[in-house]
C-alpha positions, 0 to 999 in steps of 0.5 A: 426669952427662948422656945423650949417647945411647941405644943398643940394646944394651951392646955397642953402648954398651960400643963407644962407652965405650971410644971416648969413654974413649979420647979422655979423656972419662969415660964411663959406662953408668948401668944397668949392673948393672941390665942385667947382672942383667936384660937382658931390662929393656932396652926397659924403660929405654928402651935402653942410656944413655952419659952424660958429664960436662956439660963434655964435651958438645961434645966427646962430641958432636963423637966420637959424630957421627964414630962414628955412620954418619949423614947430616947431615940426620939429625943432630939440633940442637945440644944434642939427646938422641940416641936410636936409632930401633930400638925394640922393639915391643909385639908383640915384648915380649909375645913375649918375656914369653909364652916367659918364662911358659912356661918358668916353668910348664915348669919348675913342672910338671917340679917336681911330675911330674918323674922320680918319677912 
């Protein structure tokens, strides 16, 4: 299996996998279970990878070109792995982590000083 494209969301990846499967290509999302268990891990993984069998590369690339709104100047060279241009910034990741820590602290405090105190 070879990574065809890396996408920023599971929804986009699922749509592309459905399109590829409809065209007879055995596409899959290799990190599906990790993403389902921890969606916050998507940036750590670098996005959602859509993988295809090596022998379907040309056909899958053509389908991707037809379904991706890229201009001719934006198309990667033949055989290049496509990646999305959108990435979460370090500040966004820090904000998400701090929010998670705040929620954790809240639950710890509430477990000690809940309704009984």
